[in-house]
Short mmCIF file of the C-alpha atoms (twelve columns), coordinates in Angstrom:
data_MODEL
# 
_entry.id   MODEL 
# 
loop_
_atom_site.group_PDB 
_atom_site.id 
_atom_site.type_symbol 
_atom_site.label_atom_id 
_atom_site.label_alt_id 
_atom_site.label_comp_id 
_atom_site.label_asym_id 
_atom_site.label_seq_id 
_atom_site.Cartn_x 
_atom_site.Cartn_y 
_atom_site.Cartn_z 
_atom_site.pdbx_PDB_model_num 
ATOM 1   C CA . UNK A 1   0.000   0.000   0.000  1 
ATOM 2   C CA . UNK A 2   1.079   3.587   -0.566 1 
ATOM 3   C CA . UNK A 3   0.413   4.398   3.091  1 
ATOM 4   C CA . UNK A 4   0.572   1.350   5.382  1 
ATOM 5   C CA . UNK A 5   -2.398  1.094   7.734  1 
ATOM 6   C CA . UNK A 6   -2.101  2.026   11.371 1 
ATOM 7   C CA . UNK A 7   -3.165  -0.872  13.577 1 
ATOM 8   C CA . UNK A 8   -5.149  -0.169  16.724 1 
ATOM 9   C CA . UNK A 9   -4.907  -3.391  18.741 1 
ATOM 10  C CA . UNK A 10  -7.516  -4.179  21.373 1 
ATOM 11  C CA . UNK A 11  -7.220  -4.858  24.252 1 
ATOM 12  C CA . UNK A 12  -4.303  -2.471  24.659 1 
ATOM 13  C CA . UNK A 13  -2.811  -4.476  27.545 1 
ATOM 14  C CA . UNK A 14  -2.345  -7.597  25.389 1 
ATOM 15  C CA . UNK A 15  1.177   -6.914  24.142 1 
ATOM 16  C CA . UNK A 16  1.681   -10.405 22.740 1 
ATOM 17  C CA . UNK A 17  -1.369  -10.100 20.491 1 
ATOM 18  C CA . UNK A 18  -0.431  -6.596  19.307 1 
ATOM 19  C CA . UNK A 19  3.174   -7.559  18.533 1 
ATOM 20  C CA . UNK A 20  2.045   -10.576 16.537 1 
ATOM 21  C CA . UNK A 21  -0.478  -8.552  14.499 1 
ATOM 22  C CA . UNK A 22  2.047   -5.832  13.682 1 
ATOM 23  C CA . UNK A 23  4.710   -8.375  12.731 1 
ATOM 24  C CA . UNK A 24  2.334   -9.822  10.127 1 
ATOM 25  C CA . UNK A 25  1.470   -6.484  8.545  1 
ATOM 26  C CA . UNK A 26  4.419   -6.571  6.108  1 
ATOM 27  C CA . UNK A 27  3.046   -9.792  4.625  1 
ATOM 28  C CA . UNK A 28  -0.141  -8.131  3.363  1 
ATOM 29  C CA . UNK A 29  1.300   -5.213  1.355  1 
ATOM 30  C CA . UNK A 30  -0.951  -4.722  -1.678 1 
ATOM 31  C CA . UNK A 31  -1.909  -1.872  -3.982 1 
ATOM 32  C CA . UNK A 32  -3.983  1.064   -2.630 1 
ATOM 33  C CA . UNK A 33  -7.030  -0.146  -4.572 1 
ATOM 34  C CA . UNK A 34  -6.929  -3.511  -2.781 1 
ATOM 35  C CA . UNK A 35  -7.157  -2.383  0.845  1 
ATOM 36  C CA . UNK A 36  -10.088 -4.658  1.708  1 
ATOM 37  C CA . UNK A 37  -8.238  -7.665  0.323  1 
ATOM 38  C CA . UNK A 38  -5.160  -6.801  2.386  1 
ATOM 39  C CA . UNK A 39  -7.228  -6.384  5.544  1 
ATOM 40  C CA . UNK A 40  -8.927  -9.746  5.019  1 
ATOM 41  C CA . UNK A 41  -5.542  -11.394 4.445  1 
ATOM 42  C CA . UNK A 42  -4.172  -9.929  7.668  1 
ATOM 43  C CA . UNK A 43  -7.186  -11.297 9.550  1 
ATOM 44  C CA . UNK A 44  -6.615  -14.770 8.103  1 
ATOM 45  C CA . UNK A 45  -2.940  -14.696 9.091  1 
ATOM 46  C CA . UNK A 46  -3.659  -13.561 12.650 1 
ATOM 47  C CA . UNK A 47  -6.354  -16.217 13.060 1 
ATOM 48  C CA . UNK A 48  -3.796  -18.973 12.563 1 
ATOM 49  C CA . UNK A 49  -2.617  -18.160 16.080 1 
ATOM 50  C CA . UNK A 50  -5.619  -16.270 17.502 1 
ATOM 51  C CA . UNK A 51  -8.671  -17.961 15.916 1 
ATOM 52  C CA . UNK A 52  -11.295 -15.467 17.116 1 
ATOM 53  C CA . UNK A 53  -9.499  -12.257 16.070 1 
ATOM 54  C CA . UNK A 54  -11.170 -9.619  13.899 1 
ATOM 55  C CA . UNK A 55  -9.643  -6.906  11.691 1 
ATOM 56  C CA . UNK A 56  -11.946 -4.129  10.525 1 
ATOM 57  C CA . UNK A 57  -11.486 -0.692  9.017  1 
ATOM 58  C CA . UNK A 58  -12.358 2.467   10.891 1 
ATOM 59  C CA . UNK A 59  -15.798 3.818   10.114 1 
ATOM 60  C CA . UNK A 60  -15.554 6.041   6.993  1 
ATOM 61  C CA . UNK A 61  -17.272 8.890   8.847  1 
ATOM 62  C CA . UNK A 62  -14.251 9.119   11.148 1 
ATOM 63  C CA . UNK A 63  -11.557 9.354   8.490  1 
ATOM 64  C CA . UNK A 64  -12.004 12.755  6.856  1 
ATOM 65  C CA . UNK A 65  -9.169  15.140  7.532  1 
ATOM 66  C CA . UNK A 66  -7.415  13.074  10.179 1 
ATOM 67  C CA . UNK A 67  -4.689  11.137  8.391  1 
ATOM 68  C CA . UNK A 68  -3.864  9.732   4.987  1 
ATOM 69  C CA . UNK A 69  -3.150  6.195   6.159  1 
ATOM 70  C CA . UNK A 70  -6.067  3.821   6.762  1 
ATOM 71  C CA . UNK A 71  -6.772  2.728   10.333 1 
ATOM 72  C CA . UNK A 72  -7.597  -0.905  11.118 1 
ATOM 73  C CA . UNK A 73  -9.015  -2.043  14.443 1 
ATOM 74  C CA . UNK A 74  -7.608  -5.432  15.426 1 
ATOM 75  C CA . UNK A 75  -9.470  -7.168  18.248 1 
ATOM 76  C CA . UNK A 76  -8.473  -10.487 19.779 1 
ATOM 77  C CA . UNK A 77  -12.107 -11.589 20.049 1 
ATOM 78  C CA . UNK A 78  -15.308 -10.296 18.412 1 
ATOM 79  C CA . UNK A 79  -17.805 -7.986  20.072 1 
ATOM 80  C CA . UNK A 80  -21.578 -8.392  19.797 1 
ATOM 81  C CA . UNK A 81  -22.468 -4.723  19.194 1 
ATOM 82  C CA . UNK A 82  -21.058 -1.741  17.324 1 
ATOM 83  C CA . UNK A 83  -20.928 1.828   18.572 1 
ATOM 84  C CA . UNK A 84  -20.877 4.669   16.036 1 
ATOM 85  C CA . UNK A 85  -21.977 8.289   16.317 1 
ATOM 86  C CA . UNK A 86  -21.127 11.724  14.963 1 
ATOM 87  C CA . UNK A 87  -21.995 15.298  15.901 1 
ATOM 88  C CA . UNK A 88  -21.113 18.725  14.480 1 
ATOM 89  C CA . UNK A 89  -20.245 21.380  17.070 1 
ATOM 90  C CA . UNK A 90  -19.865 25.100  16.312 1 
ATOM 91  C CA . UNK A 91  -16.843 25.571  18.563 1 
ATOM 92  C CA . UNK A 92  -13.043 25.347  18.077 1 
ATOM 93  C CA . UNK A 93  -11.415 21.902  18.021 1 
ATOM 94  C CA . UNK A 94  -9.134  22.537  21.014 1 
ATOM 95  C CA . UNK A 95  -12.048 23.943  23.013 1 
ATOM 96  C CA . UNK A 96  -14.262 20.919  22.345 1 
ATOM 97  C CA . UNK A 97  -11.484 18.449  23.148 1 
ATOM 98  C CA . UNK A 98  -10.560 20.172  26.410 1 
ATOM 99  C CA . UNK A 99  -14.166 20.300  27.570 1 
ATOM 100 C CA . UNK A 100 -14.742 16.663  26.569 1 
ATOM 101 C CA . UNK A 101 -11.923 15.425  28.826 1 
ATOM 102 C CA . UNK A 102 -12.461 17.871  31.728 1 
ATOM 103 C CA . UNK A 103 -13.673 15.680  34.641 1 
ATOM 104 C CA . UNK A 104 -15.678 18.414  36.353 1 
ATOM 105 C CA . UNK A 105 -17.663 19.065  33.152 1 
ATOM 106 C CA . UNK A 106 -18.566 15.448  32.314 1 
ATOM 107 C CA . UNK A 107 -21.753 15.386  34.466 1 
ATOM 108 C CA . UNK A 108 -23.063 18.405  32.543 1 
ATOM 109 C CA . UNK A 109 -23.346 16.485  29.266 1 
ATOM 110 C CA . UNK A 110 -22.909 12.763  30.038 1 
ATOM 111 C CA . UNK A 111 -26.181 12.320  31.898 1 
ATOM 112 C CA . UNK A 112 -26.672 8.580   31.272 1 
ATOM 113 C CA . UNK A 113 -23.412 7.623   32.981 1 
ATOM 114 C CA . UNK A 114 -22.342 8.638   36.472 1 
ATOM 115 C CA . UNK A 115 -18.568 9.145   36.286 1 
ATOM 116 C CA . UNK A 116 -16.159 9.480   39.209 1 
ATOM 117 C CA . UNK A 117 -12.492 10.317  38.397 1 
ATOM 118 C CA . UNK A 118 -10.046 7.918   40.063 1 
ATOM 119 C CA . UNK A 119 -6.704  9.130   38.737 1 
ATOM 120 C CA . UNK A 120 -5.492  11.729  36.279 1 
ATOM 121 C CA . UNK A 121 -2.342  12.328  34.217 1 
ATOM 122 C CA . UNK A 122 -1.229  15.414  32.249 1 
ATOM 123 C CA . UNK A 123 -1.067  13.522  28.940 1 
ATOM 124 C CA . UNK A 124 -4.462  11.857  29.634 1 
ATOM 125 C CA . UNK A 125 -3.159  8.321   28.976 1 
ATOM 126 C CA . UNK A 126 -3.878  6.260   32.067 1 
ATOM 127 C CA . UNK A 127 -6.722  8.459   33.286 1 
ATOM 128 C CA . UNK A 128 -9.212  6.196   35.005 1 
ATOM 129 C CA . UNK A 129 -12.844 6.654   35.997 1 
ATOM 130 C CA . UNK A 130 -15.421 4.676   37.932 1 
ATOM 131 C CA . UNK A 131 -18.595 4.618   35.846 1 
ATOM 132 C CA . UNK A 132 -22.158 3.586   36.677 1 
ATOM 133 C CA . UNK A 133 -24.471 3.143   33.717 1 
ATOM 134 C CA . UNK A 134 -28.186 2.346   33.767 1 
ATOM 135 C CA . UNK A 135 -29.398 0.608   30.609 1 
ATOM 136 C CA . UNK A 136 -32.902 -0.843  30.170 1 
ATOM 137 C CA . UNK A 137 -33.352 -1.009  33.922 1 
ATOM 138 C CA . UNK A 138 -30.045 -2.667  34.840 1 
ATOM 139 C CA . UNK A 139 -27.129 -0.941  36.590 1 
ATOM 140 C CA . UNK A 140 -23.694 -1.722  35.163 1 
ATOM 141 C CA . UNK A 141 -20.616 -0.544  37.081 1 
ATOM 142 C CA . UNK A 142 -17.049 -0.675  35.810 1 
ATOM 143 C CA . UNK A 143 -13.852 1.224   35.163 1 
ATOM 144 C CA . UNK A 144 -13.111 3.369   32.134 1 
ATOM 145 C CA . UNK A 145 -9.473  3.991   31.193 1 
ATOM 146 C CA . UNK A 146 -7.949  6.241   28.536 1 
ATOM 147 C CA . UNK A 147 -5.392  4.049   26.778 1 
ATOM 148 C CA . UNK A 148 -4.325  6.384   23.969 1 
ATOM 149 C CA . UNK A 149 -4.645  10.117  23.350 1 
ATOM 150 C CA . UNK A 150 -3.336  12.860  21.106 1 
ATOM 151 C CA . UNK A 151 -4.552  16.313  22.056 1 
ATOM 152 C CA . UNK A 152 -6.643  17.795  20.439 1 
ATOM 153 C CA . UNK A 153 -7.550  15.189  17.814 1 
ATOM 154 C CA . UNK A 154 -7.969  11.734  19.319 1 
ATOM 155 C CA . UNK A 155 -8.471  9.547   22.362 1 
ATOM 156 C CA . UNK A 156 -9.288  5.889   22.908 1 
ATOM 157 C CA . UNK A 157 -11.044 4.389   25.912 1 
ATOM 158 C CA . UNK A 158 -11.365 0.814   27.139 1 
ATOM 159 C CA . UNK A 159 -13.744 -0.310  29.876 1 
ATOM 160 C CA . UNK A 160 -14.431 -3.454  31.839 1 
ATOM 161 C CA . UNK A 161 -17.356 -4.417  34.037 1 
ATOM 162 C CA . UNK A 162 -18.808 -7.761  35.132 1 
ATOM 163 C CA . UNK A 163 -19.988 -9.358  31.899 1 
ATOM 164 C CA . UNK A 164 -19.332 -6.225  29.842 1 
ATOM 165 C CA . UNK A 165 -16.537 -5.070  27.536 1 
ATOM 166 C CA . UNK A 166 -16.303 -1.713  25.795 1 
ATOM 167 C CA . UNK A 167 -13.818 0.233   23.738 1 
ATOM 168 C CA . UNK A 168 -14.236 3.298   21.601 1 
ATOM 169 C CA . UNK A 169 -12.147 5.880   19.780 1 
ATOM 170 C CA . UNK A 170 -13.217 9.524   19.711 1 
ATOM 171 C CA . UNK A 171 -11.827 11.779  16.989 1 
ATOM 172 C CA . UNK A 172 -12.071 15.552  16.801 1 
ATOM 173 C CA . UNK A 173 -11.827 17.040  13.293 1 
ATOM 174 C CA . UNK A 174 -11.545 20.753  12.568 1 
ATOM 175 C CA . UNK A 175 -14.205 21.896  10.082 1 
ATOM 176 C CA . UNK A 176 -15.159 25.176  8.417  1 
ATOM 177 C CA . UNK A 177 -17.840 25.727  11.064 1 
ATOM 178 C CA . UNK A 178 -16.085 24.316  14.129 1 
ATOM 179 C CA . UNK A 179 -15.500 20.669  15.066 1 
ATOM 180 C CA . UNK A 180 -16.867 17.291  14.089 1 
ATOM 181 C CA . UNK A 181 -16.748 14.648  16.813 1 
ATOM 182 C CA . UNK A 182 -16.879 10.983  15.767 1 
ATOM 183 C CA . UNK A 183 -17.106 7.927   17.998 1 
ATOM 184 C CA . UNK A 184 -16.337 4.444   16.702 1 
ATOM 185 C CA . UNK A 185 -16.108 1.300   18.822 1 
ATOM 186 C CA . UNK A 186 -17.536 -2.019  20.005 1 
ATOM 187 C CA . UNK A 187 -19.133 -3.347  23.159 1 
ATOM 188 C CA . UNK A 188 -20.685 -6.373  24.866 1 
ATOM 189 C CA . UNK A 189 -23.449 -6.068  27.452 1 
ATOM 190 C CA . UNK A 190 -23.918 -8.475  30.374 1 
ATOM 191 C CA . UNK A 191 -25.789 -11.404 28.786 1 
ATOM 192 C CA . UNK A 192 -27.443 -12.833 31.870 1 
ATOM 193 C CA . UNK A 193 -29.084 -9.706  33.283 1 
ATOM 194 C CA . UNK A 194 -29.912 -7.756  30.133 1 
ATOM 195 C CA . UNK A 195 -30.987 -10.730 28.047 1 
ATOM 196 C CA . UNK A 196 -33.844 -11.243 30.488 1 
ATOM 197 C CA . UNK A 197 -35.025 -7.669  29.992 1 
ATOM 198 C CA . UNK A 198 -34.703 -7.035  26.272 1 
ATOM 199 C CA . UNK A 199 -33.370 -8.473  23.071 1 
ATOM 200 C CA . UNK A 200 -30.047 -7.380  21.623 1 
ATOM 201 C CA . UNK A 201 -31.523 -4.922  19.114 1 
ATOM 202 C CA . UNK A 202 -33.563 -3.213  21.829 1 
ATOM 203 C CA . UNK A 203 -30.462 -2.808  24.015 1 
ATOM 204 C CA . UNK A 204 -28.412 -1.453  21.103 1 
ATOM 205 C CA . UNK A 205 -31.083 1.135   20.327 1 
ATOM 206 C CA . UNK A 206 -31.184 2.192   23.976 1 
ATOM 207 C CA . UNK A 207 -27.396 2.587   24.067 1 
ATOM 208 C CA . UNK A 208 -27.450 4.572   20.802 1 
ATOM 209 C CA . UNK A 209 -30.131 6.912   22.172 1 
ATOM 210 C CA . UNK A 210 -28.005 7.551   25.264 1 
ATOM 211 C CA . UNK A 211 -24.936 8.300   23.127 1 
ATOM 212 C CA . UNK A 212 -26.860 10.630  20.829 1 
ATOM 213 C CA . UNK A 213 -28.420 12.408  23.816 1 
ATOM 214 C CA . UNK A 214 -25.002 12.895  25.418 1 
ATOM 215 C CA . UNK A 215 -23.638 14.335  22.178 1 
ATOM 216 C CA . UNK A 216 -26.591 16.721  21.896 1 
ATOM 217 C CA . UNK A 217 -25.856 17.875  25.466 1 
ATOM 218 C CA . UNK A 218 -22.166 18.268  24.643 1 
ATOM 219 C CA . UNK A 219 -22.987 20.294  21.531 1 
ATOM 220 C CA . UNK A 220 -25.266 22.650  23.472 1 
ATOM 221 C CA . UNK A 221 -22.715 23.018  26.278 1 
ATOM 222 C CA . UNK A 222 -19.758 23.700  23.976 1 
ATOM 223 C CA . UNK A 223 -21.607 26.137  21.763 1 
ATOM 224 C CA . UNK A 224 -23.059 27.992  24.746 1 
ATOM 225 C CA . UNK A 225 -19.713 28.289  26.523 1 
ATOM 226 C CA . UNK A 226 -17.849 29.208  23.342 1 
ATOM 227 C CA . UNK A 227 -20.031 32.293  23.045 1 
ATOM 228 C CA . UNK A 228 -19.546 33.318  26.669 1 
ATOM 229 C CA . UNK A 229 -16.665 34.857  28.695 1 
ATOM 230 C CA . UNK A 230 -16.416 31.539  30.543 1 
ATOM 231 C CA . UNK A 231 -14.801 30.007  27.444 1 
ATOM 232 C CA . UNK A 232 -11.418 31.236  28.580 1 
ATOM 233 C CA . UNK A 233 -11.716 29.232  31.803 1 
ATOM 234 C CA . UNK A 234 -12.205 25.771  30.239 1 
ATOM 235 C CA . UNK A 235 -9.044  23.757  30.883 1 
ATOM 236 C CA . UNK A 236 -7.853  20.230  31.553 1 
ATOM 237 C CA . UNK A 237 -8.461  19.158  35.134 1 
ATOM 238 C CA . UNK A 238 -6.030  17.209  37.288 1 
ATOM 239 C CA . UNK A 239 -8.445  15.520  39.662 1 
ATOM 240 C CA . UNK A 240 -6.975  12.559  41.537 1 
ATOM 241 C CA . UNK A 241 -9.184  10.537  43.828 1 
ATOM 242 C CA . UNK A 242 -7.830  9.868   47.295 1 
# 
């Protein structure tokens, strides 16, 4: 390929899996018009050692203006549900990013999830939060951790809870009117508790509504603050739980 793909390997803590996937990347070099074929070949090669692995391309909505190279998500095992959302915000990219990661501001827009900061780092990587999420009547509690970040364009989060896995990448793209925020990821919900309450499609729709509602709140908050004197006071917090 003209521009080799960037591999995002999940889970981030599985160094053996990531090293193996990246070592195989040179074996799938094909022309730029054969990207899908190369991605499928990489998946077949990885599955010789990790039979349940999946290699998929980043959602096309999240690729505009970020980088020339394709991005492939490489997961050691498949997830049951996809997470994808996008919102346009009439506020500067740096402003939106800083507000998005500011712990004290999260409750103002992320109303479906109760988030408590546990530890914080200046470069964001390693920031950890205790999260409580109510979905279709069930309470799920787990830890969210920022595993990769590049201010003000990108961050990636992984989360674990009993019976639940989640990861997602959030990208912030500068546009002519402000910022476009895109979320792309995968998740599993606890099968025993939620399966008794609703089918998979119902749960996925409920999760999507919560994500869209949070993004609508974030849009209103960013655009309101960007027009006010308070905009100058939005900064990255350094909250560390005792």
